[in-house]
ROBASE-604751 format. One record per residue: residue number from 1; x, y, z of N, C-alpha, C in turn. Coordinates in Angstrom, 3 decimals, m for minus. Layout:
N
+-----+----------+----------+----------+----------+----------+----------+----------+----------+----------+
!  nr !       nX !       nY !       nZ !      caX !      caY !      caZ !       cX !       cY !       cZ !
+-----+----------+----------+----------+----------+----------+----------+----------+----------+----------+
! NUM !        X !        Y !        Z !        X !        Y !        Z !        X !        Y !        Z !
...
+-----+----------+----------+----------+----------+----------+----------+----------+----------+----------+
//
This chain:
125
+-----+----------+----------+----------+----------+----------+----------+----------+----------+----------+
!  nr !       nX !       nY !       nZ !      caX !      caY !      caZ !       cX !       cY !       cZ !
+-----+----------+----------+----------+----------+----------+----------+----------+----------+----------+
!   1 !  m24.709 !  m56.785 !  110.227 !  m25.867 !  m56.768 !  110.955 !  m25.839 !  m57.525 !  112.320 !
!   2 !  m26.357 !  m56.791 !  113.276 !  m26.203 !  m57.225 !  114.705 !  m26.950 !  m58.599 !  114.856 !
!   3 !  m26.420 !  m59.466 !  115.642 !  m26.876 !  m60.881 !  115.854 !  m27.814 !  m60.746 !  117.092 !
!   4 !  m29.357 !  m60.826 !  116.710 !  m30.475 !  m60.933 !  117.633 !  m31.455 !  m61.898 !  117.275 !
!   5 !  m31.243 !  m63.046 !  117.718 !  m32.189 !  m64.011 !  117.122 !  m33.584 !  m63.864 !  117.979 !
!   6 !  m33.609 !  m63.431 !  119.150 !  m34.787 !  m63.209 !  120.101 !  m35.674 !  m62.207 !  119.424 !
!   7 !  m35.289 !  m61.223 !  118.707 !  m36.175 !  m60.168 !  118.159 !  m36.890 !  m60.898 !  116.806 !
!   8 !  m38.006 !  m60.270 !  116.567 !  m38.790 !  m60.863 !  115.408 !  m39.211 !  m59.568 !  114.562 !
!   9 !  m39.309 !  m59.968 !  113.203 !  m39.822 !  m59.034 !  112.300 !  m41.221 !  m58.914 !  112.424 !
!  10 !  m41.816 !  m58.068 !  111.801 !  m43.404 !  m57.609 !  111.885 !  m44.102 !  m59.011 !  111.456 !
!  11 !  m43.511 !  m59.698 !  110.386 !  m44.091 !  m60.919 !  109.926 !  m43.865 !  m62.221 !  110.576 !
!  12 !  m43.051 !  m62.156 !  111.712 !  m42.815 !  m63.230 !  112.629 !  m41.590 !  m63.873 !  112.299 !
!  13 !  m40.834 !  m63.514 !  111.202 !  m39.541 !  m64.092 !  111.013 !  m38.584 !  m63.552 !  111.974 !
!  14 !  m37.679 !  m64.596 !  112.296 !  m36.469 !  m64.345 !  113.143 !  m35.329 !  m63.786 !  112.226 !
!  15 !  m34.751 !  m62.602 !  112.629 !  m33.592 !  m62.087 !  111.905 !  m32.400 !  m63.030 !  112.155 !
!  16 !  m31.674 !  m63.391 !  110.899 !  m30.585 !  m64.142 !  111.038 !  m29.426 !  m63.617 !  110.246 !
!  17 !  m28.205 !  m63.846 !  110.492 !  m27.053 !  m63.193 !  109.602 !  m26.649 !  m64.588 !  108.933 !
!  18 !  m25.614 !  m64.370 !  108.140 !  m24.967 !  m65.319 !  107.301 !  m24.468 !  m66.665 !  108.031 !
!  19 !  m23.897 !  m66.317 !  109.207 !  m23.430 !  m67.582 !  109.897 !  m24.475 !  m68.392 !  110.508 !
!  20 !  m25.692 !  m67.772 !  110.871 !  m26.849 !  m68.565 !  111.329 !  m27.409 !  m69.434 !  110.165 !
!  21 !  m27.444 !  m68.757 !  108.944 !  m27.903 !  m69.597 !  107.830 !  m26.818 !  m70.744 !  107.436 !
!  22 !  m25.753 !  m70.597 !  107.665 !  m24.600 !  m71.717 !  107.403 !  m24.847 !  m72.765 !  108.423 !
!  23 !  m24.930 !  m72.313 !  109.669 !  m25.187 !  m73.311 !  110.834 !  m26.560 !  m74.130 !  110.420 !
!  24 !  m27.677 !  m73.430 !  110.024 !  m28.848 !  m74.106 !  109.662 !  m28.529 !  m75.145 !  108.605 !
!  25 !  m27.762 !  m74.681 !  107.532 !  m27.850 !  m75.509 !  106.284 !  m26.940 !  m76.853 !  106.718 !
!  26 !  m25.886 !  m76.832 !  107.711 !  m25.206 !  m77.914 !  108.067 !  m26.134 !  m78.750 !  108.945 !
!  27 !  m27.019 !  m78.396 !  109.783 !  m27.957 !  m79.016 !  110.631 !  m28.935 !  m79.667 !  109.788 !
!  28 !  m29.419 !  m78.979 !  108.740 !  m30.407 !  m79.653 !  107.971 !  m29.762 !  m80.988 !  107.168 !
!  29 !  m28.615 !  m80.761 !  106.779 !  m28.086 !  m81.892 !  106.140 !  m27.638 !  m83.123 !  107.048 !
!  30 !  m27.364 !  m82.820 !  108.361 !  m26.970 !  m83.840 !  109.179 !  m26.977 !  m83.191 !  110.670 !
!  31 !  m28.156 !  m83.349 !  111.364 !  m28.318 !  m82.797 !  112.772 !  m27.530 !  m83.395 !  113.673 !
!  32 !  m26.524 !  m84.443 !  113.446 !  m25.790 !  m85.075 !  114.431 !  m24.404 !  m84.623 !  114.370 !
!  33 !  m24.045 !  m83.735 !  113.501 !  m22.707 !  m83.241 !  113.172 !  m22.310 !  m82.499 !  114.728 !
!  34 !  m21.126 !  m82.754 !  115.116 !  m20.770 !  m82.290 !  116.299 !  m20.628 !  m80.570 !  116.237 !
!  35 !  m20.692 !  m79.892 !  117.337 !  m20.693 !  m78.586 !  117.325 !  m19.352 !  m78.095 !  116.909 !
!  36 !  m18.254 !  m78.742 !  117.332 !  m16.786 !  m78.386 !  116.882 !  m16.726 !  m78.370 !  115.475 !
!  37 !  m17.286 !  m79.342 !  114.716 !  m17.309 !  m79.353 !  113.239 !  m18.171 !  m78.370 !  112.676 !
!  38 !  m19.245 !  m77.856 !  113.227 !  m20.061 !  m76.979 !  112.732 !  m19.200 !  m75.486 !  112.998 !
!  39 !  m18.577 !  m75.419 !  114.135 !  m18.010 !  m74.020 !  114.603 !  m16.852 !  m73.908 !  113.542 !
!  40 !  m16.133 !  m75.008 !  113.272 !  m14.961 !  m74.894 !  112.331 !  m15.525 !  m74.642 !  110.947 !
!  41 !  m16.567 !  m74.990 !  110.473 !  m17.151 !  m74.731 !  109.069 !  m17.467 !  m73.429 !  108.910 !
!  42 !  m18.120 !  m72.743 !  110.150 !  m18.414 !  m71.374 !  109.980 !  m17.656 !  m70.427 !  110.512 !
!  43 !  m16.452 !  m70.786 !  110.986 !  m15.516 !  m69.742 !  111.308 !  m15.512 !  m69.294 !  112.740 !
!  44 !  m16.244 !  m70.084 !  113.726 !  m16.432 !  m69.663 !  115.118 !  m15.676 !  m70.859 !  115.910 !
!  45 !  m15.642 !  m70.372 !  117.210 !  m15.222 !  m71.335 !  118.196 !  m16.426 !  m72.110 !  118.660 !
!  46 !  m16.262 !  m73.345 !  119.412 !  m17.346 !  m74.132 !  119.885 !  m18.397 !  m73.419 !  120.619 !
!  47 !  m17.876 !  m72.622 !  121.694 !  m19.002 !  m71.987 !  122.552 !  m19.877 !  m70.983 !  121.794 !
!  48 !  m19.368 !  m69.997 !  121.056 !  m20.257 !  m69.075 !  120.508 !  m21.130 !  m69.792 !  119.330 !
!  49 !  m20.687 !  m70.871 !  118.719 !  m21.474 !  m71.619 !  118.029 !  m22.578 !  m72.403 !  118.498 !
!  50 !  m22.311 !  m72.984 !  119.622 !  m23.345 !  m73.622 !  120.583 !  m24.396 !  m72.788 !  120.930 !
!  51 !  m23.934 !  m71.388 !  121.449 !  m24.885 !  m70.626 !  121.843 !  m25.822 !  m70.160 !  120.758 !
!  52 !  m25.419 !  m69.889 !  119.466 !  m26.266 !  m69.740 !  118.282 !  m27.127 !  m70.748 !  118.172 !
!  53 !  m26.716 !  m71.988 !  118.129 !  m27.748 !  m73.199 !  118.066 !  m28.870 !  m73.141 !  119.142 !
!  54 !  m28.230 !  m72.824 !  120.369 !  m29.282 !  m72.670 !  121.402 !  m30.297 !  m71.742 !  121.134 !
!  55 !  m29.837 !  m70.435 !  120.870 !  m30.744 !  m69.432 !  120.514 !  m31.810 !  m69.810 !  119.315 !
!  56 !  m31.228 !  m70.513 !  118.342 !  m32.109 !  m70.882 !  117.285 !  m33.138 !  m71.996 !  117.631 !
!  57 !  m32.617 !  m72.710 !  118.622 !  m33.557 !  m73.622 !  119.166 !  m34.734 !  m72.901 !  120.248 !
!  58 !  m34.361 !  m72.137 !  121.080 !  m35.175 !  m71.381 !  121.831 !  m36.056 !  m70.494 !  121.169 !
!  59 !  m35.721 !  m69.956 !  119.973 !  m36.657 !  m69.071 !  119.144 !  m37.664 !  m69.806 !  118.292 !
!  60 !  m37.473 !  m71.149 !  118.091 !  m38.325 !  m71.911 !  117.293 !  m37.888 !  m72.213 !  116.064 !
!  61 !  m36.814 !  m71.415 !  115.598 !  m36.224 !  m71.723 !  114.085 !  m35.805 !  m73.189 !  114.024 !
!  62 !  m35.283 !  m73.758 !  114.970 !  m34.909 !  m75.159 !  114.975 !  m36.064 !  m75.798 !  115.808 !
!  63 !  m36.897 !  m76.501 !  115.374 !  m38.021 !  m76.944 !  116.067 !  m37.845 !  m78.367 !  116.713 !
!  64 !  m36.916 !  m79.322 !  116.013 !  m36.693 !  m80.532 !  116.699 !  m35.587 !  m81.308 !  115.787 !
!  65 !  m35.032 !  m82.248 !  116.437 !  m33.944 !  m83.138 !  115.731 !  m34.614 !  m84.392 !  115.405 !
!  66 !  m34.514 !  m84.698 !  114.246 !  m35.211 !  m85.949 !  113.695 !  m34.199 !  m86.973 !  113.030 !
!  67 !  m34.540 !  m88.197 !  112.908 !  m33.642 !  m89.130 !  112.210 !  m34.602 !  m89.471 !  110.970 !
!  68 !  m33.876 !  m89.545 !  109.695 !  m34.607 !  m89.896 !  108.515 !  m34.393 !  m91.510 !  108.513 !
!  69 !  m35.441 !  m92.054 !  108.192 !  m35.360 !  m93.601 !  108.047 !  m35.248 !  m94.109 !  106.713 !
!  70 !  m34.701 !  m95.186 !  106.462 !  m34.753 !  m95.693 !  105.035 !  m35.883 !  m96.631 !  104.806 !
!  71 !  m36.902 !  m96.197 !  104.049 !  m38.087 !  m97.020 !  103.827 !  m37.765 !  m98.424 !  103.228 !
!  72 !  m36.720 !  m98.447 !  102.321 !  m36.288 !  m99.706 !  101.838 !  m35.863 ! m100.512 !  102.825 !
!  73 !  m35.077 ! m100.179 !  103.806 !  m34.515 ! m101.088 !  104.803 !  m35.634 ! m101.603 !  105.859 !
!  74 !  m36.834 ! m100.847 !  105.940 !  m37.725 ! m101.130 !  106.679 !  m38.779 ! m101.972 !  105.933 !
!  75 !  m38.587 ! m102.257 !  104.652 !  m39.677 ! m102.794 !  103.892 !  m40.777 ! m102.005 !  103.510 !
!  76 !  m40.612 ! m100.578 !  103.495 !  m41.622 !  m99.657 !  102.951 !  m41.216 !  m98.934 !  101.906 !
!  77 !  m40.965 !  m99.630 !  100.845 !  m40.305 !  m98.771 !   99.671 !  m41.514 !  m98.199 !   98.804 !
!  78 !  m42.800 !  m98.273 !   99.095 !  m43.596 !  m97.722 !   98.160 !  m44.833 !  m97.019 !   99.040 !
!  79 !  m45.242 !  m95.860 !   98.547 !  m46.375 !  m95.304 !   99.220 !  m47.472 !  m95.168 !   98.101 !
!  80 !  m48.677 !  m95.592 !   98.491 !  m49.631 !  m95.704 !   97.519 !  m50.862 !  m94.879 !   98.276 !
!  81 !  m51.699 !  m94.243 !   97.450 !  m52.951 !  m93.557 !   97.816 !  m54.099 !  m94.147 !   97.072 !
!  82 !  m55.243 !  m94.786 !   97.550 !  m56.023 !  m95.462 !   97.054 !  m57.583 !  m94.763 !   97.128 !
!  83 !  m58.289 !  m94.485 !   96.125 !  m59.491 !  m93.808 !   96.378 !  m60.620 !  m94.881 !   96.438 !
!  84 !  m61.424 !  m94.921 !   97.363 !  m62.617 !  m95.755 !   97.574 !  m63.861 !  m94.835 !   97.673 !
!  85 !  m64.701 !  m95.008 !   96.570 !  m65.924 !  m94.443 !   96.529 !  m67.066 !  m95.297 !   97.266 !
!  86 !  m67.609 !  m94.718 !   98.387 !  m68.685 !  m95.380 !   98.862 !  m70.089 !  m94.649 !   98.698 !
!  87 !  m71.198 !  m95.426 !   98.455 !  m72.528 !  m94.829 !   97.923 !  m73.120 !  m94.309 !   99.234 !
!  88 !  m72.679 !  m94.878 !  100.521 !  m73.537 !  m94.492 !  101.605 !  m73.112 !  m93.176 !  102.212 !
!  89 !  m72.913 !  m92.197 !  101.431 !  m72.281 !  m90.797 !  101.973 !  m73.313 !  m89.757 !  101.544 !
!  90 !  m74.559 !  m90.172 !  101.955 !  m75.466 !  m88.945 !  101.548 !  m76.021 !  m88.096 !  102.463 !
!  91 !  m75.835 !  m88.389 !  103.834 !  m76.150 !  m87.510 !  104.980 !  m74.937 !  m86.991 !  105.640 !
!  92 !  m75.019 !  m85.903 !  106.358 !  m73.702 !  m85.514 !  107.176 !  m73.438 !  m86.539 !  108.214 !
!  93 !  m74.329 !  m87.353 !  108.827 !  m74.184 !  m88.336 !  109.735 !  m73.255 !  m89.456 !  109.140 !
!  94 !  m73.299 !  m89.653 !  107.790 !  m72.590 !  m90.810 !  107.341 !  m71.164 !  m90.431 !  107.214 !
!  95 !  m70.642 !  m89.154 !  107.472 !  m69.459 !  m88.811 !  107.446 !  m68.729 !  m89.029 !  108.865 !
!  96 !  m69.497 !  m89.384 !  109.950 !  m69.037 !  m89.358 !  111.141 !  m68.940 !  m90.821 !  111.677 !
!  97 !  m69.085 !  m91.009 !  112.982 !  m69.037 !  m92.288 !  113.482 !  m70.099 !  m93.402 !  112.818 !
!  98 !  m71.181 !  m92.806 !  112.431 !  m72.099 !  m93.818 !  111.798 !  m71.759 !  m94.363 !  110.406 !
!  99 !  m70.768 !  m93.912 !  109.914 !  m70.333 !  m94.499 !  108.501 !  m69.914 !  m95.843 !  108.564 !
! 100 !  m70.645 !  m96.737 !  107.887 !  m70.346 !  m98.250 !  108.092 !  m68.953 !  m98.458 !  107.624 !
! 101 !  m68.456 !  m97.767 !  106.629 !  m67.087 !  m98.199 !  106.093 !  m66.086 !  m97.886 !  107.095 !
! 102 !  m66.222 !  m96.877 !  107.989 !  m65.099 !  m96.505 !  108.973 !  m64.899 !  m97.645 !  109.811 !
! 103 !  m65.692 !  m98.521 !  110.332 !  m65.361 !  m99.750 !  110.965 !  m64.544 ! m100.719 !  110.177 !
! 104 !  m65.020 ! m100.756 !  109.005 !  m64.297 ! m101.825 !  108.142 !  m62.809 ! m101.201 !  107.815 !
! 105 !  m62.660 !  m99.832 !  107.756 !  m61.367 !  m99.349 !  107.449 !  m60.469 !  m99.671 !  108.730 !
! 106 !  m61.088 !  m99.328 !  110.023 !  m60.278 !  m99.673 !  111.090 !  m59.842 ! m101.152 !  111.177 !
! 107 !  m60.716 ! m102.005 !  110.851 !  m60.369 ! m103.449 !  110.883 !  m59.390 ! m103.773 !  109.834 !
! 108 !  m59.435 ! m103.259 !  108.654 !  m58.385 ! m103.589 !  107.653 !  m57.067 ! m102.993 !  108.139 !
! 109 !  m57.073 ! m101.935 !  108.870 !  m55.706 ! m101.258 !  109.207 !  m55.098 ! m102.218 !  110.368 !
! 110 !  m55.998 ! m102.876 !  111.083 !  m55.316 ! m103.785 !  112.380 !  m54.852 ! m105.061 !  111.681 !
! 111 !  m55.526 ! m105.414 !  110.552 !  m55.083 ! m106.820 !  109.974 !  m53.894 ! m106.458 !  109.031 !
! 112 !  m53.698 ! m105.345 !  108.463 !  m52.581 ! m105.052 !  107.621 !  m51.720 ! m103.896 !  108.369 !
! 113 !  m50.652 ! m104.236 !  109.016 !  m49.929 ! m103.286 !  109.615 !  m49.147 ! m102.468 !  108.790 !
! 114 !  m49.111 ! m102.619 !  107.552 !  m48.366 ! m101.754 !  106.516 !  m49.202 ! m100.683 !  106.080 !
! 115 !  m50.259 ! m100.483 !  106.623 !  m51.275 !  m99.395 !  106.317 !  m50.883 !  m98.181 !  107.194 !
! 116 !  m50.281 !  m97.196 !  106.650 !  m49.816 !  m96.279 !  107.425 !  m50.853 !  m95.193 !  107.832 !
! 117 !  m51.937 !  m94.980 !  107.101 !  m53.090 !  m94.128 !  107.572 !  m54.216 !  m94.197 !  106.649 !
! 118 !  m55.360 !  m93.739 !  107.115 !  m56.491 !  m93.749 !  106.422 !  m57.192 !  m92.399 !  106.454 !
! 119 !  m57.611 !  m91.899 !  105.302 !  m58.086 !  m90.526 !  105.026 !  m59.524 !  m90.575 !  104.551 !
! 120 !  m60.297 !  m89.720 !  104.983 !  m61.559 !  m89.425 !  104.380 !  m61.670 !  m88.345 !  103.731 !
! 121 !  m62.114 !  m88.242 !  102.449 !  m62.219 !  m86.820 !  101.593 !  m63.709 !  m86.775 !  101.343 !
! 122 !  m64.064 !  m85.551 !  101.287 !  m65.396 !  m85.148 !  100.990 !  m65.519 !  m84.380 !   99.828 !
! 123 !  m66.414 !  m84.555 !   98.987 !  m66.543 !  m83.446 !   98.008 !  m66.094 !  m84.115 !   96.539 !
! 124 !  m66.036 !  m83.322 !   95.527 !  m65.628 !  m83.788 !   94.337 !  m64.131 !  m83.400 !   94.079 !
! 125 !  m63.394 !  m84.324 !   93.412 !  m62.207 !  m83.933 !   93.127 !  m61.680 !  m84.676 !   91.887 !
+-----+----------+----------+----------+----------+----------+----------+----------+----------+----------+
//
């Protein structure tokens, strides 16, 4: 298969060969691995490997590099979703800024910094 990351299939997928897929697998495991180590793992020299990574980034296959944080080390070992049913949700206006519970929710999140997000759900579930 000819290496051409910039071309796209009809469905928007970027064509990749086995080496591209190996590079992506390595980067998904640890994006801080040196290009020289990746190159050695996939059987390329550093420059061609680096060019492939650049093309994968430019084409949007690699969207960004991130750090995975330890929730336990940050004291965030548990995620909880809580459902609160409010009786004041009878009109469309009550779902917007007029909803009295919204201010209460904002105040609660300011007082409790461990609250990562607040979500409003509409309908039955």
